[in-house]
SEMI-14074 format. One record per residue (C-alpha): x, y, z. Coordinates in steps of 0.02 Angstrom, whole numbers, plus 50000, padded with zeros to 5 digits. Layout:
+-------+-------+-------+
:     x :     y :     z :
+-------+-------+-------+
:     X :     Y :     Z :
...
+-------+-------+-------+
This chain:
+-------+-------+-------+
:     x :     y :     z :
+-------+-------+-------+
: 52377 : 52962 : 57367 :
: 52227 : 53005 : 57260 :
: 52105 : 52868 : 57210 :
: 52005 : 52851 : 57050 :
: 51843 : 52834 : 57148 :
: 51761 : 53006 : 57166 :
: 51746 : 53076 : 57341 :
: 51556 : 53085 : 57328 :
: 51552 : 52897 : 57300 :
: 51679 : 52859 : 57436 :
: 51578 : 52946 : 57571 :
: 51406 : 52897 : 57511 :
: 51296 : 52877 : 57668 :
: 51282 : 52699 : 57732 :
: 51124 : 52729 : 57835 :
: 50977 : 52849 : 57833 :
: 51048 : 52932 : 57988 :
: 51203 : 52981 : 57888 :
: 51102 : 53085 : 57766 :
: 51122 : 53272 : 57788 :
: 50974 : 53377 : 57733 :
: 50794 : 53335 : 57682 :
: 50734 : 53352 : 57861 :
: 50556 : 53379 : 57797 :
: 50562 : 53196 : 57741 :
: 50690 : 53118 : 57858 :
: 50668 : 53214 : 58020 :
: 50609 : 53130 : 58180 :
: 50423 : 53140 : 58139 :
: 50438 : 53161 : 57950 :
: 50338 : 53048 : 57833 :
: 50477 : 52937 : 57765 :
: 50551 : 52913 : 57939 :
: 50382 : 52856 : 58004 :
: 50359 : 52732 : 57861 :
: 50529 : 52654 : 57883 :
: 50501 : 52642 : 58070 :
: 50346 : 52539 : 58034 :
: 50437 : 52432 : 57906 :
: 50323 : 52498 : 57769 :
: 50387 : 52557 : 57600 :
: 50263 : 52612 : 57466 :
: 50303 : 52650 : 57285 :
: 50361 : 52829 : 57267 :
: 50432 : 52961 : 57152 :
: 50579 : 53063 : 57216 :
: 50581 : 53232 : 57130 :
: 50728 : 53352 : 57141 :
: 50883 : 53424 : 57061 :
: 51035 : 53319 : 57019 :
: 51161 : 53282 : 57155 :
: 51049 : 53299 : 57308 :
: 51040 : 53114 : 57351 :
: 50892 : 53032 : 57263 :
: 50988 : 52873 : 57219 :
: 51068 : 52861 : 57391 :
: 50902 : 52884 : 57478 :
: 50818 : 52751 : 57371 :
: 50956 : 52625 : 57408 :
: 50952 : 52658 : 57595 :
: 50763 : 52646 : 57600 :
: 50770 : 52473 : 57521 :
: 50906 : 52420 : 57643 :
: 50810 : 52490 : 57792 :
: 50662 : 52375 : 57760 :
: 50768 : 52225 : 57710 :
: 50723 : 52224 : 57526 :
: 50828 : 52187 : 57372 :
: 50879 : 52345 : 57278 :
: 50873 : 52335 : 57089 :
: 50935 : 52495 : 57005 :
: 50892 : 52537 : 56825 :
: 50937 : 52690 : 56722 :
: 50800 : 52751 : 56606 :
: 50935 : 52830 : 56497 :
: 51026 : 52668 : 56458 :
: 50886 : 52539 : 56474 :
: 50761 : 52476 : 56349 :
: 50616 : 52355 : 56354 :
: 50734 : 52205 : 56366 :
: 50823 : 52270 : 56522 :
: 50657 : 52319 : 56598 :
: 50583 : 52145 : 56574 :
: 50738 : 52064 : 56649 :
: 50733 : 52169 : 56805 :
: 50546 : 52139 : 56828 :
: 50561 : 51951 : 56804 :
: 50636 : 51841 : 56941 :
: 50747 : 51698 : 56884 :
: 50637 : 51567 : 56968 :
: 50473 : 51648 : 56916 :
: 50429 : 51719 : 57088 :
: 50506 : 51849 : 57203 :
: 50523 : 51793 : 57384 :
: 50485 : 51972 : 57436 :
: 50448 : 52116 : 57317 :
: 50613 : 52200 : 57270 :
: 50635 : 52387 : 57264 :
: 50657 : 52433 : 57081 :
: 50742 : 52601 : 57068 :
: 50723 : 52691 : 56901 :
: 50836 : 52841 : 56883 :
: 50772 : 52978 : 56766 :
: 50604 : 52890 : 56756 :
: 50533 : 53033 : 56653 :
: 50638 : 52968 : 56507 :
: 50537 : 52807 : 56498 :
: 50406 : 52809 : 56362 :
: 50223 : 52768 : 56393 :
: 50245 : 52582 : 56355 :
: 50388 : 52567 : 56478 :
: 50294 : 52662 : 56612 :
: 50143 : 52551 : 56581 :
: 50252 : 52397 : 56608 :
: 50303 : 52467 : 56777 :
: 50122 : 52506 : 56816 :
: 50071 : 52323 : 56800 :
: 50210 : 52266 : 56916 :
: 50167 : 52400 : 57044 :
: 49981 : 52361 : 57040 :
: 50010 : 52175 : 57066 :
: 50128 : 52205 : 57212 :
: 50266 : 52118 : 57116 :
: 50385 : 52263 : 57149 :
: 50400 : 52422 : 57249 :
: 50446 : 52561 : 57129 :
: 50555 : 52709 : 57174 :
: 50573 : 52827 : 57028 :
: 50691 : 52975 : 57025 :
: 50667 : 53126 : 56914 :
: 50733 : 53301 : 56894 :
: 50573 : 53348 : 56801 :
: 50405 : 53391 : 56876 :
: 50322 : 53219 : 56890 :
: 50151 : 53295 : 56860 :
: 50204 : 53323 : 56680 :
: 50333 : 53187 : 56652 :
: 50257 : 53031 : 56732 :
: 50094 : 52961 : 56665 :
: 49943 : 52988 : 56776 :
: 49904 : 52804 : 56804 :
: 50078 : 52769 : 56873 :
: 50085 : 52933 : 56968 :
: 49921 : 52895 : 57057 :
: 49996 : 52737 : 57129 :
: 50152 : 52822 : 57197 :
: 50187 : 52943 : 57337 :
: 50278 : 53096 : 57270 :
: 50414 : 53174 : 57378 :
: 50509 : 53332 : 57333 :
: 50692 : 53338 : 57383 :
: 50750 : 53515 : 57415 :
: 50920 : 53587 : 57362 :
: 51043 : 53580 : 57505 :
: 51072 : 53739 : 57603 :
: 51244 : 53817 : 57623 :
: 51251 : 53753 : 57801 :
: 51208 : 53576 : 57744 :
: 51342 : 53584 : 57610 :
: 51465 : 53638 : 57744 :
: 51415 : 53491 : 57855 :
: 51439 : 53370 : 57710 :
: 51611 : 53440 : 57673 :
: 51663 : 53427 : 57857 :
: 51598 : 53248 : 57862 :
: 51697 : 53205 : 57704 :
: 51859 : 53270 : 57778 :
: 51827 : 53178 : 57941 :
: 51780 : 53005 : 57874 :
: 51863 : 52984 : 57705 :
: 52017 : 52872 : 57717 :
: 52115 : 52983 : 57598 :
: 52065 : 53156 : 57659 :
: 52077 : 53126 : 57846 :
: 52264 : 53097 : 57826 :
: 52290 : 53268 : 57748 :
: 52320 : 53435 : 57839 :
: 52163 : 53520 : 57772 :
: 52110 : 53690 : 57837 :
: 51940 : 53759 : 57791 :
: 51956 : 53946 : 57780 :
: 51829 : 54017 : 57657 :
: 51726 : 53892 : 57557 :
: 51589 : 54016 : 57507 :
: 51630 : 53996 : 57320 :
: 51585 : 53812 : 57334 :
: 51410 : 53859 : 57391 :
: 51381 : 53969 : 57241 :
: 51453 : 53844 : 57117 :
: 51366 : 53694 : 57192 :
: 51191 : 53771 : 57194 :
: 51130 : 53646 : 57324 :
: 51212 : 53496 : 57237 :
: 51316 : 53393 : 57360 :
: 51404 : 53295 : 57224 :
: 51461 : 53453 : 57136 :
: 51521 : 53526 : 57302 :
: 51622 : 53371 : 57345 :
: 51698 : 53362 : 57171 :
: 51755 : 53542 : 57186 :
: 51825 : 53512 : 57359 :
: 51924 : 53362 : 57298 :
: 51992 : 53455 : 57147 :
: 52048 : 53598 : 57258 :
: 52134 : 53482 : 57381 :
: 52234 : 53387 : 57252 :
: 52280 : 53542 : 57153 :
: 52344 : 53634 : 57306 :
: 52529 : 53663 : 57323 :
: 52589 : 53684 : 57501 :
: 52562 : 53629 : 57680 :
: 52439 : 53645 : 57761 :
: 52308 : 53631 : 57622 :
: 52207 : 53790 : 57643 :
: 52037 : 53789 : 57562 :
: 51992 : 53970 : 57530 :
: 51928 : 54088 : 57397 :
: 52091 : 54092 : 57300 :
: 52125 : 53905 : 57302 :
: 51948 : 53865 : 57245 :
: 51960 : 53998 : 57108 :
: 52112 : 53913 : 57033 :
: 52019 : 53751 : 56998 :
: 51843 : 53816 : 56967 :
: 51870 : 53844 : 56782 :
: 51785 : 54013 : 56789 :
: 51809 : 54184 : 56865 :
: 51735 : 54190 : 57039 :
: 51664 : 54344 : 57119 :
: 51692 : 54388 : 57301 :
: 51517 : 54395 : 57371 :
: 51471 : 54374 : 57553 :
: 51287 : 54330 : 57564 :
: 51279 : 54402 : 57739 :
: 51389 : 54554 : 57707 :
: 51381 : 54727 : 57632 :
: 51411 : 54671 : 57452 :
: 51255 : 54563 : 57457 :
: 51145 : 54706 : 57517 :
: 51229 : 54835 : 57405 :
: 51202 : 54734 : 57246 :
: 51020 : 54688 : 57282 :
: 50989 : 54872 : 57321 :
: 51068 : 54924 : 57155 :
: 50964 : 54792 : 57065 :
: 50799 : 54850 : 57141 :
: 50837 : 55034 : 57109 :
: 50884 : 54995 : 56927 :
: 50719 : 54905 : 56895 :
: 50622 : 55042 : 56985 :
: 50716 : 55170 : 56881 :
: 50664 : 55085 : 56717 :
: 50842 : 55042 : 56663 :
: 50840 : 54866 : 56588 :
: 51027 : 54862 : 56552 :
: 51076 : 54905 : 56731 :
: 50945 : 54783 : 56795 :
: 51019 : 54640 : 56694 :
: 51196 : 54688 : 56745 :
: 51159 : 54681 : 56932 :
: 51058 : 54523 : 56909 :
: 51206 : 54443 : 56820 :
: 51322 : 54495 : 56962 :
: 51210 : 54404 : 57085 :
: 51191 : 54248 : 56978 :
: 51378 : 54238 : 56944 :
: 51411 : 54247 : 57131 :
: 51286 : 54109 : 57168 :
: 51152 : 54213 : 57253 :
: 50999 : 54117 : 57310 :
: 50877 : 54112 : 57164 :
: 50723 : 54118 : 57274 :
: 50791 : 54272 : 57362 :
: 50806 : 54365 : 57196 :
: 50634 : 54307 : 57139 :
: 50552 : 54359 : 57303 :
: 50625 : 54533 : 57284 :
: 50551 : 54543 : 57108 :
: 50379 : 54494 : 57175 :
: 50387 : 54632 : 57306 :
: 50450 : 54758 : 57178 :
: 50312 : 54712 : 57054 :
: 50182 : 54763 : 57183 :
: 50273 : 54908 : 57268 :
: 50343 : 54998 : 57116 :
: 50234 : 54944 : 56970 :
: 50072 : 54900 : 57055 :
: 49913 : 54953 : 56968 :
: 50005 : 55029 : 56821 :
: 50028 : 54850 : 56759 :
: 49946 : 54717 : 56869 :
: 50016 : 54580 : 56757 :
: 50189 : 54619 : 56826 :
: 50144 : 54539 : 56992 :
: 50077 : 54383 : 56906 :
: 50236 : 54364 : 56803 :
: 50349 : 54390 : 56953 :
: 50252 : 54265 : 57058 :
: 50263 : 54138 : 56916 :
: 50452 : 54166 : 56911 :
: 50466 : 54134 : 57099 :
: 50379 : 53966 : 57082 :
: 50472 : 53922 : 56921 :
: 50650 : 53951 : 56982 :
: 50618 : 53840 : 57132 :
: 50570 : 53698 : 57015 :
: 50699 : 53726 : 56880 :
: 50858 : 53791 : 56960 :
: 51015 : 53847 : 56872 :
: 51070 : 53868 : 56737 :
: 50898 : 53884 : 56655 :
: 50828 : 53992 : 56795 :
: 50939 : 54134 : 56735 :
: 50829 : 54149 : 56580 :
: 50670 : 54165 : 56682 :
: 50743 : 54293 : 56802 :
: 50817 : 54392 : 56657 :
: 50651 : 54398 : 56567 :
: 50556 : 54456 : 56720 :
: 50688 : 54586 : 56767 :
: 50679 : 54664 : 56593 :
: 50489 : 54657 : 56592 :
: 50478 : 54746 : 56759 :
: 50610 : 54873 : 56714 :
: 50520 : 54921 : 56553 :
: 50346 : 54920 : 56632 :
: 50250 : 55078 : 56680 :
: 50278 : 55119 : 56863 :
: 50160 : 55165 : 57004 :
: 50171 : 55160 : 57194 :
: 49992 : 55216 : 57226 :
: 49934 : 55052 : 57302 :
: 50092 : 55048 : 57409 :
: 50056 : 55223 : 57472 :
: 49871 : 55186 : 57498 :
: 49896 : 55035 : 57612 :
: 50032 : 55124 : 57711 :
: 49921 : 55277 : 57736 :
: 49773 : 55169 : 57788 :
: 49877 : 55067 : 57911 :
: 49949 : 55224 : 57989 :
: 49774 : 55298 : 58008 :
: 49696 : 55142 : 58083 :
: 49829 : 55131 : 58219 :
: 49729 : 55262 : 58313 :
: 49555 : 55227 : 58244 :
: 49427 : 55103 : 58311 :
: 49269 : 55173 : 58229 :
: 49128 : 55044 : 58235 :
: 49071 : 54964 : 58074 :
: 48911 : 55050 : 58010 :
: 48757 : 54942 : 58042 :
: 48709 : 54928 : 57859 :
: 48880 : 54850 : 57819 :
: 48867 : 54719 : 57956 :
: 48809 : 54543 : 57916 :
: 48639 : 54509 : 57992 :
: 48653 : 54321 : 58012 :
: 48528 : 54295 : 58153 :
: 48354 : 54366 : 58186 :
: 48423 : 54459 : 58339 :
: 48557 : 54539 : 58233 :
: 48429 : 54596 : 58105 :
: 48319 : 54667 : 58245 :
: 48472 : 54765 : 58302 :
: 48490 : 54841 : 58129 :
: 48628 : 54732 : 58059 :
: 48620 : 54738 : 57870 :
: 48468 : 54851 : 57868 :
: 48468 : 54977 : 57725 :
: 48613 : 54891 : 57637 :
: 48589 : 54902 : 57448 :
: 48647 : 54752 : 57344 :
: 48739 : 54832 : 57196 :
: 48709 : 54688 : 57074 :
: 48522 : 54727 : 57076 :
: 48555 : 54893 : 56989 :
: 48617 : 54949 : 56817 :
: 48805 : 54931 : 56794 :
: 48809 : 54833 : 56959 :
: 48825 : 54995 : 57054 :
: 48723 : 55094 : 57181 :
: 48793 : 55244 : 57276 :
: 48801 : 55211 : 57462 :
: 48924 : 55246 : 57601 :
: 49053 : 55112 : 57639 :
: 49153 : 55213 : 57766 :
: 49095 : 55262 : 57940 :
: 49001 : 55428 : 57941 :
: 49145 : 55522 : 58021 :
: 49264 : 55463 : 57884 :
: 49158 : 55500 : 57732 :
: 49267 : 55591 : 57606 :
: 49428 : 55517 : 57676 :
: 49543 : 55470 : 57531 :
: 49679 : 55339 : 57550 :
: 49703 : 55293 : 57368 :
: 49750 : 55422 : 57237 :
: 49746 : 55369 : 57056 :
: 49915 : 55370 : 56970 :
: 49954 : 55464 : 56811 :
: 49982 : 55305 : 56709 :
: 49864 : 55244 : 56574 :
: 49797 : 55094 : 56671 :
: 49750 : 55192 : 56826 :
: 49683 : 55339 : 56727 :
: 49571 : 55217 : 56634 :
: 49508 : 55152 : 56802 :
: 49485 : 55332 : 56862 :
: 49381 : 55374 : 56708 :
: 49275 : 55218 : 56731 :
: 49237 : 55254 : 56915 :
: 49190 : 55434 : 56874 :
: 49078 : 55374 : 56733 :
: 48999 : 55245 : 56849 :
: 48960 : 55377 : 56981 :
: 48887 : 55490 : 56848 :
: 48758 : 55361 : 56797 :
: 48660 : 55378 : 56959 :
+-------+-------+-------+
């Protein structure tokens, strides 16, 4: 019989060892594990997306070091509630409690300053949780007194482990004949959020008609509230769609680019995977025709990791359109490939004038002799050979026919003509 308490709450970890994920913080030799082992708990800010366990972790940390846990929501609390939680009834805390402030970025400066005083005096240990970048949302004075730890979105495998654990330990679910067949849609819909994954699992179980209760693509689709797309991240569809996406951007078709991007986002493709492909494409297919493309793509890669869905779709869409409508060039791609292929069978010594004559012996051997420092000459240029003698005239890079590279070509020719 179903209970009104959500599954995510019913199976909330009771000890740090029950937590699945965040191994960079909770692994054997990870920083938080080491602190707890020593019985030490500093004030800290936990930064990460919703549903990945910030509140649970804070509670278990307090329990692990034998400290009172005092939760406070920045959304529902004002100055009155803040003063009450910072003031012991008898005027003195026996041991500093752990004050947990959820959504701490929502506290105004005065409220954050009130926390600062309590942290500085050792009256409390503060654990703040935020979905925003604390560098921008928490005032510097408070931030400087706290360790900042980033909680990462849960991987598909970690979500799977959490779901298996829920079925195994929950008093309601372990009585049911549940068969996990294909839960891949949960991964895409959850986007690394354990709470969302467990809610979807529970909805699917209690909406299922039949015995055994088979959790698969179709059963999840019926309760998801949206059309799901069959998309195996390790199968042909995954590779076919990313290939179509890259070719559409390379082919300067913004509409096709957005379409294939939307297919991936709808199916729950890993955001960082898409962004990494855009970074590669910006250099391989646009390159020197528009160097800003690489900067924008790299910014998108860092941004989507911080922001997540649904807002990340806007960033990826913007960059995909920008790259698709940008001038194209693969000259730098061709140049490095040509140079690498050539150097596989070439070990020509570095010319003496290009070597760095650090010691007197090196200088006596000719290192750096006859090297001309270009900045000492007009236009910061002096004609000299930078390739070995037997390679003079070898051309690896060929200027593209786009405006940017032709401008560079004209400048280099002008520069050479000045001497």
